[in-house]
C-alpha positions, -999 to +999 in steps of 0.1 A: -852-564+647-821-591+644-851-617+657-875-604+625-844-620+601-839-656+595-814-673+614-779-670+601-787-639+582-758-609+587-760-582+603-755-549+588-725-542+609-711-571+597-713-563+560-681-547+545-687-514+526-687-517+491-658-515+468-672-479+448-678-465+486-641-468+494-630-453+462-655-421+465-639-419+500-607-416+483-617-393+456-630-372+483-602-368+501-576-362+470-600-333+463-598-316+495-563-317+501-560-302+462-584-282+472-563-266+500-531-269+483-544-249+456-558-222+479-528-221+504-497-221+478-490-199+451-467-206+422-451-175+407-435-180+368-402-171+361-410-139+340-432-129+365-429-112+403-457-099+427-466-076+451-479-096+482-510-082+501-522-086+536-556-077+540-556-053+509-520-036+525-491-047+505-468-061+528-436-074+503-425-091+470-427-127+457-401-136+434-405-171+407-414-202+424-440-215+454-452-195+480-474-202+508-509-181+514-532-178+537-566-179+517-586-150+524-555-133+539-530-133+516-533-125+483-507-119+452-503-093+425-485-104+399-465-083+371-450-098+340-410-090+344-402-098+305-396-072+279-431-056+268-438-037+236-454-004+226-458+006+192-472+037+181-486+030+145-498+050+116-539+049+108-548+020+089-513-001+095-515-038+092-510-063+119-485-058+149-464-083+174-468-052+202-483-060+231-500-026+232-503+002+205-519+034+200-523+057+170-498+087+158-486+117+178-499+146+163-471+179+164-459+213+146-424+216+143-407+251+150-408+264+117-450+255+118-452+225+097-479+199+106-463+165+117-474+130+128-452+108+148-447+076+152-421+050+172-415+014+192-410+017+227-395-019+247-395-021+285-401-038+316-409-038+352-385-038+377-390-071+395-381-057+429-399-029+430-433-044+422-446-038+450-440+002+445-460-005+416-489-019+428-492+006+454-488+035+434-488+034+396-515+004+386-531-032+397-526-045+365-501-040+337-526-026+311-525+002+335-488+008+341-485+008+301-514+033+300-504+056+327-466+056+321-452+044+290-482+057+266-481+091+286-446+098+291-436+083+255-457+107+235-457+135+259-420+138+258-420+127+220-442+154+211-423+179+228-387+171+216-404+171+183-414+207+181-383+223+187-370+207+157-374+218+120-392+201+097-361+193+078-345+178+105-368+156+112-375+144+073-340+147+062-318+145+095-301+118+115-332+104+135-312+080+154-298+117+174-331+128+178-347+090+192-315+089+216-328+127+222-362+114+229-347+082+249-326+101+276-356+125+282-385+091+289-361+069+306-358+088+339-397+090+336-397+051+334-375+048+365-389+071+389-419+047+381-404+014+387-402+008+347-363-003+327-367+018+290-351-010+270-354+008+235-370+037+217-370+044+180-384+077+161-398+063+129-395+084+099-428+115+104-451+124+083-459+160+068-476+168+042-478+159+010-471+190-004-442+197+019-430+160+016-434+167-026-414+203-022-389+187-001-381+162-024-381+186-057-350+198-034-332+168-028-334+165-068-320+199-074-294+193-043-284+159-063-280+176-090-256+205-080-235+180-061-231+165-093-224+197-111-201+204-085-184+168-086-179+172-128-162+204-120-142+190-093-128+159-116-125+193-146-100+213-116-082+181-111-075+169-141-065+204-151-038+204-124-026+173-138-020+189-172-001+215-155+021+198-129+029+171-160+038+206-185+056+223-150+073+189-147+089+188-184+096+223-183+115+215-152+132+190-164+144+209-198+157+236-173+176+216-153+193+199-187+198+230-197+214+238-163+235+205-163+246+215-196+258+247-192+277+233-160+293+206-178+306+235-206+317+253-176+335+229-157+350+218-196+359+255-195+375+254-166+394+221-172+411+235-203+424+264-190+437+247-161+456+221-182+459+232-217+468+195-226+435+183-227+429+203-264+461+180-276+444+146-261+413+155-274+423+160-308+445+130-310+416+110-296+396+125-329+419+117-352+427+083-336+387+079-342+380+095-377+381+078-410+415+101-430+408+110-461+442+113-486+437+135-518+469+138-535+476+173-554+485+157-586+455+138-591+426+121-574+429+090-555+408+064-543+396+071-509+412+049-483+399+037-449+424+036-434+403+027-402+407+036-367+445+028-367+455+054-388+465+020-416+454+004-449+438-025-446+462-054-458+438-061-488+433-026-502+442-024-536+478-001-544+468+026-566+475+023-601+505+040-618+497+069-634+518+080-664+542+107-660+535+136-679+553+143-711+573+176-714+567+198-740+601+205-764+618+240-753+613+267-778+645+276-801+645+316-800+647+328-837+675+356-847+662+388-852+672+401-887 
């Protein structure tokens, strides 16, 4: 063949491969490496945990990170370990952010009232038990929610509601009933490898007739309570008036007792010291206004003051004319 070409024509082995061919070979090699990497390496997210199987048999648990597997031999069955939301809603309820939802739970109270229960549940998968969950509970998160969360939360909440009176559920403290339900549901979740984080019972729905009757009774109870409060206020006011009157009466008695005690002490002092009377008389005279009235006429009133002396500028009494004596009667001699 070489002899058929002109002299100096290059042979095939002497022609260098084209640049496109080189690039194609490099790209092919990269694809092969990537394919091998994706089939032999598994990345587990931070919010996941995986059950590791070899030829279909569970052999362990893989946490977040990169893990090597043998294609066709080793498989990773992953579950979400972050919080999952399950909500039981009323019929026709609007949009919700829950991961799983279902309709209300029907039940009958211990006193025969029909009701519908709604509630919220938050739970997560125990990352250390995903191998047991995959092998015995469910192969997918949806199966786990249906077989554990939905089944136990609905059945247990119905059982507990059936032991309550209607007014307990409609008017009572739901936090206490929610806690009772949560305490009964949590062990069932734990047995299945789930962790119950939150359970909240919403206000149950009863028939319209029952709810109207309850509302009417509430209004009557409010009115009764208002009257009771008014009566209590009136009683408190009456008690205050009684206490005030009693206080005034007690004060009067105390004052009278004090005065009587004072008089008794004064009498005792006078009996023991008679000179007290003279002292008190002198004290009264020195502090009183003295008026002198002569027997022969009326004099102006003189204010001698506390010291018993007339003031210096007091006018002297006007002199009075001495009465003229009548002439003596001369006796007439008898005839």
